[in-house]
Structures are given as structure tokens and as C-alpha cells.
LUMVOMI-518343 format. One record per residue (C-alpha): residue number from 1; x, y, z; residue in one letter. Coordinates in steps of 0.2 Angstrom, whole numbers, plus 5000, padded with zeros to 4 digits. Layout:
N
SITE seq east north   up type
SITE NUM    X     Y    Z    A
...
end
This chain:
354
SITE seq east north   up type
SITE   1 4985  4994 4871    X
SITE   2 4980  5001 4887    X
SITE   3 4987  5008 4901    X
SITE   4 4982  5006 4919    X
SITE   5 4985  5020 4929    X
SITE   6 4970  5012 4941    X
SITE   7 4971  5014 4961    X
SITE   8 4967  4995 4964    X
SITE   9 4966  4984 4964    X
SITE  10 4980  4988 4951    X
SITE  11 4990  4982 4939    X
SITE  12 5001  4968 4940    X
SITE  13 5015  4959 4927    X
SITE  14 5006  4949 4912    X
SITE  15 5018  4936 4915    X
SITE  16 5012  4933 4934    X
SITE  17 4996  4933 4926    X
SITE  18 5000  4918 4915    X
SITE  19 5006  4909 4927    X
SITE  20 4991  4912 4937    X
SITE  21 4981  4907 4924    X
SITE  22 4990  4890 4921    X
SITE  23 4990  4890 4940    X
SITE  24 4971  4890 4938    X
SITE  25 4969  4875 4929    X
SITE  26 4982  4863 4934    X
SITE  27 4991  4869 4950    X
SITE  28 4997  4849 4953    X
SITE  29 4991  4833 4945    X
SITE  30 4978  4841 4936    X
SITE  31 4971  4848 4952    X
SITE  32 4968  4870 4950    X
SITE  33 4976  4882 4964    X
SITE  34 4957  4886 4970    X
SITE  35 4951  4869 4974    X
SITE  36 4969  4859 4982    X
SITE  37 4969  4860 5002    X
SITE  38 4978  4873 5011    X
SITE  39 4987  4858 5021    X
SITE  40 4994  4852 5006    X
SITE  41 5015  4851 5008    X
SITE  42 5014  4860 4991    X
SITE  43 5003  4874 4996    X
SITE  44 5013  4874 5012    X
SITE  45 5026  4877 5000    X
SITE  46 5019  4892 4995    X
SITE  47 5015  4900 5011    X
SITE  48 5035  4895 5016    X
SITE  49 5043  4904 5002    X
SITE  50 5030  4919 5000    X
SITE  51 5036  4923 5017    X
SITE  52 5054  4921 5014    X
SITE  53 5052  4932 4998    X
SITE  54 5045  4946 5010    X
SITE  55 5058  4944 5023    X
SITE  56 5071  4944 5007    X
SITE  57 5065  4960 4999    X
SITE  58 5064  4970 5013    X
SITE  59 5077  4962 5024    X
SITE  60 5070  4957 5039    X
SITE  61 5078  4958 5053    X
SITE  62 5077  4941 5065    X
SITE  63 5066  4943 5079    X
SITE  64 5051  4947 5067    X
SITE  65 5035  4935 5058    X
SITE  66 5027  4940 5041    X
SITE  67 5008  4934 5043    X
SITE  68 4996  4933 5027    X
SITE  69 4981  4939 5035    X
SITE  70 4963  4943 5027    X
SITE  71 4949  4959 5031    X
SITE  72 4963  4972 5021    X
SITE  73 4972  4986 5029    X
SITE  74 4952  4991 5038    X
SITE  75 4953  4977 5048    X
SITE  76 4972  4980 5052    X
SITE  77 4965  4998 5060    X
SITE  78 4953  4990 5075    X
SITE  79 4969  4975 5076    X
SITE  80 4981  4985 5078    X
SITE  81 4973  4992 5094    X
SITE  82 4967  4977 5100    X
SITE  83 4983  4969 5103    X
SITE  84 4994  4982 5106    X
SITE  85 4984  4993 5118    X
SITE  86 4980  4991 5136    X
SITE  87 4962  4997 5142    X
SITE  88 4962  5017 5147    X
SITE  89 4981  5020 5138    X
SITE  90 4981  5029 5123    X
SITE  91 4992  5027 5106    X
SITE  92 4999  5042 5096    X
SITE  93 4993  5046 5076    X
SITE  94 4997  5056 5062    X
SITE  95 4983  5059 5052    X
SITE  96 4987  5063 5036    X
SITE  97 4972  5057 5025    X
SITE  98 4955  5049 5024    X
SITE  99 4963  5028 5028    X
SITE 100 4972  5038 5042    X
SITE 101 4958  5045 5050    X
SITE 102 4947  5028 5049    X
SITE 103 4960  5023 5059    X
SITE 104 4960  5034 5070    X
SITE 105 4940  5031 5074    X
SITE 106 4944  5014 5077    X
SITE 107 4954  5016 5091    X
SITE 108 4940  5023 5104    X
SITE 109 4934  5004 5106    X
SITE 110 4951  5000 5115    X
SITE 111 4957  5015 5122    X
SITE 112 4962  5033 5119    X
SITE 113 4970  5042 5101    X
SITE 114 4981  5055 5101    X
SITE 115 4980  5064 5084    X
SITE 116 4998  5072 5085    X
SITE 117 4995  5085 5069    X
SITE 118 4985  5081 5056    X
SITE 119 4981  5090 5038    X
SITE 120 4964  5090 5035    X
SITE 121 4960  5105 5036    X
SITE 122 4970  5108 5023    X
SITE 123 4963  5095 5013    X
SITE 124 4976  5080 5017    X
SITE 125 4989  5090 5001    X
SITE 126 5005  5089 5015    X
SITE 127 5011  5078 5026    X
SITE 128 5012  5085 5046    X
SITE 129 5029  5088 5052    X
SITE 130 5031  5097 5066    X
SITE 131 5023  5086 5080    X
SITE 132 5031  5076 5095    X
SITE 133 5026  5061 5100    X
SITE 134 5022  5060 5120    X
SITE 135 5036  5045 5127    X
SITE 136 5020  5038 5136    X
SITE 137 5013  5033 5122    X
SITE 138 5008  5014 5119    X
SITE 139 5013  5015 5099    X
SITE 140 5013  5030 5086    X
SITE 141 5003  5024 5070    X
SITE 142 5005  5033 5054    X
SITE 143 5001  5031 5038    X
SITE 144 5016  5031 5023    X
SITE 145 5006  5032 5009    X
SITE 146 4990  5043 5005    X
SITE 147 4981  5037 4987    X
SITE 148 4968  5048 4987    X
SITE 149 4976  5063 4987    X
SITE 150 4994  5058 4984    X
SITE 151 5005  5063 4997    X
SITE 152 5017  5052 5004    X
SITE 153 5029  5051 5020    X
SITE 154 5047  5051 5017    X
SITE 155 5051  5051 5033    X
SITE 156 5050  5045 5050    X
SITE 157 5051  5054 5067    X
SITE 158 5063  5049 5080    X
SITE 159 5053  5039 5096    X
SITE 160 5059  5029 5108    X
SITE 161 5038  5024 5106    X
SITE 162 5033  5007 5095    X
SITE 163 5029  5013 5076    X
SITE 164 5013  5007 5068    X
SITE 165 5012  5010 5049    X
SITE 166 5000  5007 5037    X
SITE 167 5008  5004 5020    X
SITE 168 4997  4998 5008    X
SITE 169 5002  5008 4992    X
SITE 170 5021  5010 4995    X
SITE 171 5027  4995 5003    X
SITE 172 5041  4983 4991    X
SITE 173 5040  5002 4979    X
SITE 174 5056  5008 4989    X
SITE 175 5069  5004 5001    X
SITE 176 5064  5004 5020    X
SITE 177 5072  4999 5039    X
SITE 178 5061  4987 5044    X
SITE 179 5071  4988 5061    X
SITE 180 5064  5006 5062    X
SITE 181 5043  5001 5064    X
SITE 182 5040  4986 5076    X
SITE 183 5021  4981 5066    X
SITE 184 5019  4986 5046    X
SITE 185 5002  4982 5039    X
SITE 186 4999  4983 5021    X
SITE 187 4985  4976 5010    X
SITE 188 4992  4967 4995    X
SITE 189 4981  4975 4981    X
SITE 190 4996  4989 4975    X
SITE 191 5011  4981 4973    X
SITE 192 5011  4964 4982    X
SITE 193 4996  4956 4973    X
SITE 194 4977  4953 4972    X
SITE 195 4965  4960 4982    X
SITE 196 4959  4947 4997    X
SITE 197 4975  4949 5007    X
SITE 198 4983  4957 5021    X
SITE 199 5001  4955 5026    X
SITE 200 5009  4960 5041    X
SITE 201 5027  4961 5049    X
SITE 202 5027  4962 5069    X
SITE 203 5041  4963 5080    X
SITE 204 5040  4947 5091    X
SITE 205 5044  4954 5110    X
SITE 206 5028  4971 5106    X
SITE 207 5014  4957 5108    X
SITE 208 5005  4949 5123    X
SITE 209 5007  4965 5131    X
SITE 210 4990  4974 5131    X
SITE 211 4980  4965 5146    X
SITE 212 4965  4960 5137    X
SITE 213 4959  4944 5131    X
SITE 214 4956  4942 5111    X
SITE 215 4948  4931 5101    X
SITE 216 4959  4918 5093    X
SITE 217 4955  4926 5076    X
SITE 218 4959  4943 5079    X
SITE 219 4976  4939 5090    X
SITE 220 4991  4942 5080    X
SITE 221 4999  4929 5093    X
SITE 222 4989  4914 5089    X
SITE 223 4991  4917 5071    X
SITE 224 5010  4917 5072    X
SITE 225 5009  4900 5080    X
SITE 226 4998  4895 5066    X
SITE 227 5010  4900 5053    X
SITE 228 4996  4912 5046    X
SITE 229 4985  4897 5044    X
SITE 230 4973  4896 5058    X
SITE 231 4959  4896 5047    X
SITE 232 4957  4894 5029    X
SITE 233 4970  4907 5022    X
SITE 234 4967  4915 5004    X
SITE 235 4975  4904 4995    X
SITE 236 4973  4911 4978    X
SITE 237 4977  4926 4983    X
SITE 238 4994  4922 4993    X
SITE 239 5001  4911 4976    X
SITE 240 4999  4924 4966    X
SITE 241 5008  4937 4980    X
SITE 242 5021  4924 4979    X
SITE 243 5022  4925 4960    X
SITE 244 5023  4944 4959    X
SITE 245 5037  4944 4972    X
SITE 246 5044  4931 4963    X
SITE 247 5043  4945 4947    X
SITE 248 5050  4959 4958    X
SITE 249 5065  4948 4963    X
SITE 250 5071  4942 4947    X
SITE 251 5070  4964 4942    X
SITE 252 5085  4964 4953    X
SITE 253 5072  4968 4970    X
SITE 254 5066  4982 4980    X
SITE 255 5081  4996 4977    X
SITE 256 5080  4994 4957    X
SITE 257 5061  4994 4958    X
SITE 258 5064  5012 4967    X
SITE 259 5076  5017 4954    X
SITE 260 5061  5015 4942    X
SITE 261 5048  5022 4952    X
SITE 262 5058  5038 4954    X
SITE 263 5058  5040 4933    X
SITE 264 5039  5036 4933    X
SITE 265 5037  5049 4946    X
SITE 266 5049  5061 4938    X
SITE 267 5042  5060 4922    X
SITE 268 5025  5063 4925    X
SITE 269 5027  5079 4940    X
SITE 270 5039  5089 4925    X
SITE 271 5025  5087 4914    X
SITE 272 5012  5093 4925    X
SITE 273 5021  5107 4931    X
SITE 274 5028  5111 4914    X
SITE 275 5011  5109 4906    X
SITE 276 5002  5126 4906    X
SITE 277 4985  5116 4908    X
SITE 278 4989  5103 4922    X
SITE 279 4994  5108 4939    X
SITE 280 4998  5097 4953    X
SITE 281 4988  5095 4973    X
SITE 282 4998  5093 4982    X
SITE 283 5017  5101 4994    X
SITE 284 5029  5096 4980    X
SITE 285 5040  5090 4995    X
SITE 286 5028  5076 5000    X
SITE 287 5022  5069 4981    X
SITE 288 5019  5052 4981    X
SITE 289 5027  5043 4970    X
SITE 290 5015  5028 4967    X
SITE 291 5000  5042 4966    X
SITE 292 4999  5057 4954    X
SITE 293 4987  5069 4957    X
SITE 294 4982  5083 4949    X
SITE 295 4970  5095 4940    X
SITE 296 4967  5105 4927    X
SITE 297 4970  5124 4927    X
SITE 298 4951  5127 4919    X
SITE 299 4940  5112 4927    X
SITE 300 4930  5112 4911    X
SITE 301 4941  5104 4902    X
SITE 302 4943  5090 4914    X
SITE 303 4928  5080 4906    X
SITE 304 4935  5082 4889    X
SITE 305 4953  5079 4895    X
SITE 306 4946  5061 4904    X
SITE 307 4937  5057 4889    X
SITE 308 4953  5059 4877    X
SITE 309 4962  5049 4887    X
SITE 310 4952  5036 4888    X
SITE 311 4949  5035 4870    X
SITE 312 4968  5034 4868    X
SITE 313 4969  5018 4879    X
SITE 314 4972  5025 4898    X
SITE 315 4962  5017 4910    X
SITE 316 4961  5022 4930    X
SITE 317 4967  5043 4930    X
SITE 318 4949  5048 4935    X
SITE 319 4953  5057 4951    X
SITE 320 4946  5050 4971    X
SITE 321 4928  5057 4973    X
SITE 322 4933  5065 4987    X
SITE 323 4943  5077 4977    X
SITE 324 4940  5076 4959    X
SITE 325 4954  5080 4945    X
SITE 326 4966  5066 4939    X
SITE 327 4974  5053 4948    X
SITE 328 4987  5040 4939    X
SITE 329 4994  5026 4951    X
SITE 330 5009  5020 4944    X
SITE 331 5014  5005 4955    X
SITE 332 5028  4994 4951    X
SITE 333 5022  4982 4938    X
SITE 334 5017  5001 4927    X
SITE 335 5029  5004 4914    X
SITE 336 5038  5018 4909    X
SITE 337 5031  5016 4893    X
SITE 338 5013  5020 4900    X
SITE 339 5017  5035 4908    X
SITE 340 5025  5044 4893    X
SITE 341 5013  5038 4881    X
SITE 342 5001  5049 4898    X
SITE 343 5014  5062 4896    X
SITE 344 5011  5063 4875    X
SITE 345 4993  5063 4875    X
SITE 346 4993  5077 4889    X
SITE 347 5004  5087 4878    X
SITE 348 4993  5084 4863    X
SITE 349 4979  5090 4872    X
SITE 350 4985  5106 4877    X
SITE 351 4992  5110 4863    X
SITE 352 4971  5107 4854    X
SITE 353 4965  5118 4869    X
SITE 354 4979  5134 4871    X
end
């Protein structure tokens, strides 16, 4: 058996794979999901159900729209300031990792980015906390989980400024209060579905105030009016996302999956802290539940351990090339039995190398 700890595209439930594979062969009357028109009533029903499930699972309030777009979170780095930042104005950003930093770089095309705090000098090993958000900011942007460094933002600063959050790698993994955010965006390939889809949850009243002409394809309002079908949408990715959201609902929803995610993270961090061969890489209070990053006290043992783990069914734990070490990504569909398998291998390896 293989245990998939890959950071993304990530593990999805086996039952979702089975349902999706059947639809590839026969979605409706012998037609594949890959070949049907997105204008058919059947696929319109898929989009409607996916939207309904996002709203239900996250308890999205009235006055928000849910969009299914393309281009990943990387396109949102530019699309957000294009839609929300008037010319010459300033938006505030929290620099907590590589992806946050990339988002900051995109702002200069439309206005100014004010970095309210950064942990870059500490190799992003913690989430900055003591910072002020200027009240004249067009919006405040943060990244809730940093996949490369293994940190997660478990707080939201009090502010009257509109809040924008990149939730690509922890959306649907824990309960959030959507009403505290004005725009949430997330690449789907962690807890929502396969790559190729981006989910945006936006408060309608913040749109249309940038004062600039926005290309139709990059205008949130155009996509809202088109029901996420201004152009041909990523049909298969939306369909698989719908199946996965159905699965999450059947598990008891976000509150129940959060309990499982806490149990998985606690188990692995406990072993990292207990085992003399390993150590965590980031501040304890900011440790991500989704991406557990750790190294070995003796770096010379890292390659042998990686080989040992791979030979015993562990996939995807090699750390990002920019930080090294190990990264065990534990998204919603990863069972706790896989975590226990990794822990047992860490213990066996320690017994052989102490």
C-alpha cells in the first residue's frame, strides 16, 4: 500500500476517483464528462451543486458569490488588486511565505503594496503577529497556510479594512467564519479537487470600486453574472470537486474533518518532538496541520531515511527544494492510518541509527 503525503496535487478519496472514472466513460447516455457541453442542463446542475456545497460546508453568508475560475491562486495574485485596488492607492500585505511574497510582487502594476510584517529574515519559520494595518488600506491580504514552510495562520487581526485571504492549502480543513473575510481564494488541488480549478468566495459589495476598466476575463463581476461560465469552465475539475465536496459532507462536514486533521497533526508532531533523530522547523504555535515540516538532527541521515520511507510505501515526504528536509502533507483525504505508518517507520529507523 502507498501512503500519499504529497503537497499537491494531493490525495483524494478513493471513492471519488472511482466515481470520476465512471463519469469519464459514461456521464450521460454514453457521453463522457470530458466531452459534454458545459451548457447542458446536466452540467449546469453540477456547477449549481458544487456552489451549494461550498456555501453549505463553509456556512457562507448571504451577499457572497462563489466562483469557479481557472489560473490557480497565481492568477488571483494579480486579479485581486486589479479588481480591488484603485490607482495610486495602497493595499496591506502580510509576508509569511513564498506565495505571499509572489502576491506582493503583483501589486505594483495597479498600486502600492505595504508589507505590514514579514518573517522572511527567519526563513518564514513563524507567522508575524504584532503588526498594525493602516486604516486607509484598500484591503489587507494574508495567506492562511504556507505549504513550503509548514506554518498556518490560526488568527485574524481585528481591522475595519476589507480582508482578502489565500486559503489554497487549508480551505475546507477547519471551520472558519467567512463573514470576517471579504474575499477568499483557493487553488483546488489540496482539499477541494484536482488541479485546474480555483474557487473564489467574494463579498459582492466590495466589487466595482476600483475605478479602472477591467478586461472581461479578469473581472469578478463578469464571472458572477455568467455563473462561472463566462467562458468554457474546467468541466472535469469542477465535477471532481463536486464529488469531493459530497464526500466531505458525508463525513460530517468541515467541523468533523477538522477533528481528524487535529488528531493527525498532533500524532506526527508528538513523534517529531519525542524522537531524538528528528526536529520541527517552525514555531510551535504556528505549526501547520496540513504541511508538517521537519528535518533530522544529523543531516547525513536524511537521504537514507527518505529511501527507507519510500521503500516502505511512503510517497511525497521530501521537503521543498528551497528548504530541504521533509514535508508530510496531510490533507483531508489522508487517513490517520497513513500517519501511524509514517510514525512507525520513524521509530524503526531511530532504533537502527541511535
